[in-house]
N, C-alpha and C positions, 0 to 999 in steps of 0.2 A: 653874606655878613650871617652871624651865629643865631640859629633856632635857638627861642625859648628853651631854658631848661639844659645848654649845650652845657659838655663837660668845661669846666674851669682851670685851663692847662697855663701854667709858667713853664717856658723854654727858656735857663739860664746856662749863660757863658763866663768860666773861672776866671776873666780878663776885663778888659776895659772895654767901652762899645768899638773903638776904632781897630782895635785886636779882633774881637768876636766876629764882627760883621764881614772881616773879609776871610772867615772859614768858611769854604764852600760845603762843609758838610753840616754845618749848625746854619747856613741860611736852606739848606734842604730838608732838612728837619720840620723848621720853624714852617715853612713853605707846605709841605706837607702838611702838617697840622691844621693851618691857618686856609686851609682849602677845604677842609670840611667844615659845614651847617653843624656839626655838631659837636664843634669843639670850640672854645673861644679861647684863643691862645695869647698870652702877653708876651714878650719878653722882657729879661733882666741879665745887666752886666754888672760889672763890681761898681761902675761909677755912675751906671744910669739903668732905667727901665722906662717901661710902656707903663700906665695908670695902674696900679696891684688894683686885683680883685679884691672885695671884702674876705673870700673863702677861696681857695682854690682845691679842685679835685686831683690834682695830678701836677707834679713838680718833674721836671725832666734838666737833666744836664749832659753835655757834649764835650766828652773829654778826648782832648788829642794827644796831651803831655803829659808823663807821670808826676810833674813836680806842680800841678793844676791842682792835684788832688786835693791838697787841704782847704782848698779855696771854698770847696764844695761846703766845710762844717759852717765857714761864713755864712754863706748866702743863705743856708737852711735856718740858721736861727735869725737873721734878718727878717726871714718870712714866719717866724716865729714856730717852727717845725722843730719836735723833737731831732737832734740827730742820729740817735741810734734808733734803726729800723725796729727793735722787737719793744719802742718804748712807742710806740705809736698806737693811737687809739682810731674806733672806726670814722672820729671825724677829722682826723688829720688825712694829708694829699698821700698817694699812691708817690711814693721815690720812686723815679726809673733814671737810668744813665743809659749812652752810648758811647760809640766812637771806637778808635782802634787800642787806645790803653785797656779801656776796659773789655774787649771781648779778645785782648789776645791773655791777659790775667788781672779778672777784677776782685781776687781772693783779699788783699789786702784793705780795698775800699768796700767789702761784700757786706759787714755788719750796718753801713748806712745808707745803704739801696735796699728798697721796697724789691726792685724787679731791676735787672741788668738786660740791655738787648743786645744779641752778639751777632754781629755780622752787620749786614747793609739795611740802611732803615728802609729804602725801596718797598723790600717785602716784609720786613716788620713790624714798621708802623701803624698801615691798616691793618693787619692782623690783630697787633696789642690791643688797639684802641677800639676795632670791634668786638673784640672779649672782654675787655671793661663796661662798653656800652650794655652789654648783654647780662651780665652780673652786677650793674653800677650800685643796686641796692642791696646786695648781699652784704652780712657781714666780712670785717676785713680779711680773717684768713682764710673764707668760703672764696672769696675772690681773688685773694692769693695762688690757692689751690689750680681756679680754673685759669690762671694765666701760667701757670708751671706747665699747661697742658699744651698752649702756642708754642710750636716749633722755634727755636731761637731763643726763646723767652727763659731768662734764668731767673728764680727764685731764692736769692741765698738761703733765708730763713728756712727752707724746709730741706737744705741740704746742711750735714755736720761732719766738722772735719775729725779726725779719731787719728790720738796721737799713742804712739808709747811711753812707757814707763821714763825710756831716756829721752823724749820730746819729741820722737822723729814722726813726721805725719808720715800716717799709713793709706789714710785715703777720704774723701770727702763723700758723705754717702746719703742718697734722700732719708728723712727722719720720720718717712710713714709711709705704708704702701699705696700703690697707683701714682708715683711722684718718678718719673723718667731719672733711669740713672745715671745718663748722660744728657748733655746739652749740646745739641749742633749748630756752629757758626750758620747762619745762612748767607746764601749767594747770590746776590742780581745778575740776570742774566739778558735781560731785554735787551733790545737794541740800541736804547738809550742811555746814555751817561747823564751827566749831571751838568750845570750853568747856573751862573748866579741869577737869584731872583731879586734882587738889593743892589743896587747901584747908587752908590753915595760921594760925595766931595771927604766925606768925612771918615772914611776907610784908612787904614794903614797902607793901601793900595789906592790911592784917591779914583775915585771915578772909572775903577776897573770893572768890564764885562770879563768873567772867569767860565771856560771851557772846559770842561773833564775831558781829554781827547782820549786816555786810556786808561783803564783800571786794571794795578795790578804791574808784575814787570816782568816777563819771560826770561831775566837773563837769572833767576835765584843766587843771590849772591848769598854765601852761608848765613849771613851774618842780618841780615835784613826781614824786616818784619814787615816794611811796606811789600815787600813780592811774596815772600813766603802764608802769610796772614789773608793774604786779600785773591788768592790763587781761585780760580786761572784768570790767566789774563786776556781782557775783555775790551776790544774795541767796536765804538758804534760807527755804522757807517758813513761816506762821506756826505751822502748825497739827502740821506732821510735821516741823519742823526747832528752832524757838524756844522753844516752850513747852514740849515735851518738857527739853529741853536748859535751862531755866530751872526747870522745876517738879525735876529731878533732883540741881540745884544747892543749892535752899530747901527740900531736904530737911535739909543738912548744917549751912546757915547762914542769917543773915538780912541778908549785905549781896550785893548783886548788882551788877556793873558788866555795861552795855552796851559794848562794843566797838566799831571802825569807824573809817574815814576820813571817814564819812558819816553816823553812824548813821540820822542821822531822813531819808534818804533812802530808806528800805529803801520798798518799795510800800506795807506793813502796818503802817506803825510806828505811825501813830494806831491801827487795832486792839492792839496790842501794850501802848501805853500806857493804853488802856482796860479791857484784862484786865488791869495790874497796878493799876489805879484802884479794883479790889474789895477791901471791906473786910475780906478773909481775909491781904490784905497788908500791914494795920497790924500795925509793927512792923517790915517790912521797909525797910532802906536799898538805896537804888536811886541810884546814879550812872551818867552818859553820858559818853562822851569829848567829842570836839570834836564839835558840830553844827554845820551851814551856816545859817547866820545866816537867811536869807530863810524857813528853814521852820521856826522858833521861832514857837508860837504860843501864846495862852493857856492853853490846856488843857495842854502840856509844862512849862510854869512851875509849874503850880500843881499837878499831879502830883509833878513832882518834889521840890519845896517838899514836901508832903505825905508824901515818901516819904524826908524825911531829907536830900536836897540843899541845900547853901547857894548854890551858884552852880553857873554856866552857861558852858562855855566855848566862844567862836567865833574861826573866823578870817578876818580882814577884808584880812591880806597889807597893805595900806594906806588912809588914810585920803583919798588922791586919785583918785577916780573913772577918770583917764585912767591910773594906774599899773593900777588893777583891770582895766582892758581889755586892757592888755596882757598881762597874764598869765594873760586869761582868766576872771577872778575869776566874775563873772557878778551883780556884786550894787551894790544901789544904796545911797545913803547914807539914804534913808527907808527902807528894810529892818534897816539896821543899828540907827537910831533906835527903830524898832519892837520887833527882838529884847530892846534894854535895856528898854523899856517892859514887855513883856509878861512878861519876867524878875523885873521888882518888882514888876508887878501881880500876879502867880503866886504872891508871899513868898517870893521867892529873894533872897537877900541879897547875893549879889557877881554881875560880870559879868565873866569873862577873856577878855579880846583877844589874840589874836595877831598880827603882823606882822612885815614884813620890810623893811631898809635896803638897798642897793649893789643892788638890782634892776636888769637892761638897764635903759637910758634915763631912768633915772629923776633924776631933776633935785631941788635943794634946796627948791625950794616944793613939791615932793610932799611930803616929809617933812615941810614944814610944816603941811602937810594933816593928814598925821597924826596932829599933836599940837593943832591947832584942831580935830578931830572929836571926841577926848579930851576935852577942856575943854568941848566944847559937850556932849556927853552928860552928863558929871558934873550941868551945870548943868540939860539935862531932865530927869534922872531923881534928883533930891537924895534921900541915902539909900542909894544903890544904891553899894556899895563898887567899885571899879574896880580893875583890875591890867591893864595890857601888858607880854605878853612877846613879845622882839625879838630876831628873828636876823639875821645878816648871809648873805647871798644866796649859796648855793655851789653850783657847778653838780653836775648827776648825771646820770650815766650814761644813757642809753637816756630821755632827757627833750629835748624841743627846745631848753630853755636850755643843753645839755652843751657847746655851741661857743663858750659864754661864760665870761668869765674873772669870779675875784672883783674888786671895785671897791674901791681902798685906799680912797675917800673914805667907806666904808663906818662906817669909825673912828669918824671926825669927825660922823658922822649917827645914830651911838648917840648923843653924848655929847650934841648938839641935842637930843635927845629928853628925854634924863635933865634938861638945864637949863630946857627949858620944862615939863614935867610933873609932876617932885618935889615942886616947892615948891607947887604946887597940890595935895597930898593926892593923887595918883593912882601908885599903887604902876609903878615900874617893873623889870622884870625881864628887863637884856640880856641874850643870852650874847657871853661873850667875844669880839671882832673875832679876836683871836690866833689862840683854837682854829678858828674857822672857816677859817682860813688853813692849819690843818696839818688838819682834814678835807677840804679843796679838794684838798690834796698825797696822801691817801690815798684821794681821790675819781678822781681826773682824771689818775694815773699808770700808768704800765708795769711791767712785771719788774723794771727797773733800780731801784726803790724797795728792791727787798726789801733787800739790802744795807744800805741806811739805815735800815731798822725792825731790823735785826739791831743795827745799831752803835747806836742809840738807847736800847736795853734798859739801864733804871737811870736815864733821863734822861729816858724819853718823857714823864714828869708834866711838864715844864717847856719851853717855848717855844725856848730858849735850847740845850737839850739835841739838840731838833727839826735847828735849825740847824745848830749843833756835828758833829750826825751828815752831815748833809747836805752839808757844805762838805768834810768828810775824804773820802767816797766820790766824789766830783765831783771832789776833786783827786788823785784815787787816793791818798789817803795812808794810812799804816798807823799812826797814831798815835794811834786807839782798837783796835790788836791784833786787828782784825777780821780773821775766816779766813770767805773767801765760797768753797764750792768752785761757782763759776758763773762761766760765760765772759760774762760782763754787761760793754759799755758803761758807763763815768761817765752819771748822768741827765742829762736837759738843765736849762738854768738854771732856777733856783728861779721866776724871773717868770715863765719862759713857760708853766711848768706850774699855776701859779698865778694870774696875772690875765691870761694870753693869750689875746685872741681867737682863735678855730683859726679855720684859711680852710674852707670845705665838702669841700676836696677832700681834706684831711688823714687819712689814715690813723689812726682811734681806736685806743684799746689793748682796747676788747672788740666792736672789727669782727665779729670773727670768731664772737661768743657772739648767738645772734637774742633780742631781747626782742621783746614782742608787735607791734610797730609796725615797720615799715620804716624804715629812712635817709632815704628819701626823703618819709613821709609827717610824722615831725619836723622835716624841712627845710621843710618847708610848713606847718607848724605854727608853727615858727618866724618864718618870712619874714610871715607874717599878723599875727604880735607887733610884730614888728622891720622893717616894712616898709624897704628900702634907702635910703640919705638920708636 
């Protein structure tokens, strides 16, 4: 129970309850705050929320998808909180955010946040709330200065971007003495990872208990934010971490989800499978998130089928061995065939594959190779239902491909796969090329995008709405009636942000925020993948 005088907090999620409550990251942040007696936390989703406070001291948002960013502004307005951080006074709540999108590149949304937490919540939240409590009666500017001293806590208003007369970003620097020049992502290295704190039939995955088996991924695919941003690869021990977490959930439900970027690479995963193979788990339904194809075994297929799974999900990225080498996939064609074979032999009825088009250096022949591989797999494993989810490459901060742009030919290549696969009975689930473009806009921009995000409100669910907003802000037009209380130059050309291949020497919007690996290492990994010439 919260004690008298507890900080009144709202933790929001930029989607409906059924989607938000299925986010393990959101659950963990909420539980961390709810377990403190000095915080009274309420939940808020786009369609519902806990009973509101009359006044709140702290408003938080968990963000895991770039395209959800504009929803923040609607949620703030609902709570009668000024959307621009520099318009908030002592009586307004501290607005904070976290999650992979904001840890990677918070700059497009920075003018709306008072505080951004970079990295793992297990470390950041306790230190953040302790600092807030210690200085809660101080004037707002002093509170923010104090928070900026906490490792991993980024206070955007205490940093200012500098631009050349041509509009080139020259750096993002502290605005006053005593503020750290850079802010480093914080990494949780404890022996346990996260698991569900809420199990409900109303979730998108009903009544599921989710257990995080691994964090990060040791494979280091060159495009992958989930691997590079969350390094190092971490695994809880089986006996002290995983089994107790599973047992706790199975006391309440018979549905278990094992989560992670590459769950089968936990060093004791075979032991966990053998443990779940016991008769006492008959009736328990077990599902796993994406697994590395090379780690699929006959036992994995058999035990998952026995435990109610219908299909297995593997990421292949491309049917072309050359492209898999470019992205550092470390996966042979034979291992993909073996994964399909073991899935079918084990009793699974479906195999979901994930791929990409538009990767750096990709040629049309590489996309043809993906189609050929799927058609050959269908022939080699008759009766196994195949589906291919395919997206367009989007460059992400803190990865080796952050300097590469979105390739316009990706749109045509998505259509090529549809033409080759759909008539042969292979389900194709393509992500929209147009929305990949907007995703890149949000992942690669600096603070000059904030007025565009504000201008796109109400029409941010249409590509035309985004383009109209970008054009209006670029032309300094007030045709959208936008009030921007910030001295920002117009954004750079649309093509340059989305499709431009950036120079090594270019200052990146996130250079003042330290990820797990230095820029020089990312450059080295990029050069290994894409040798000059």
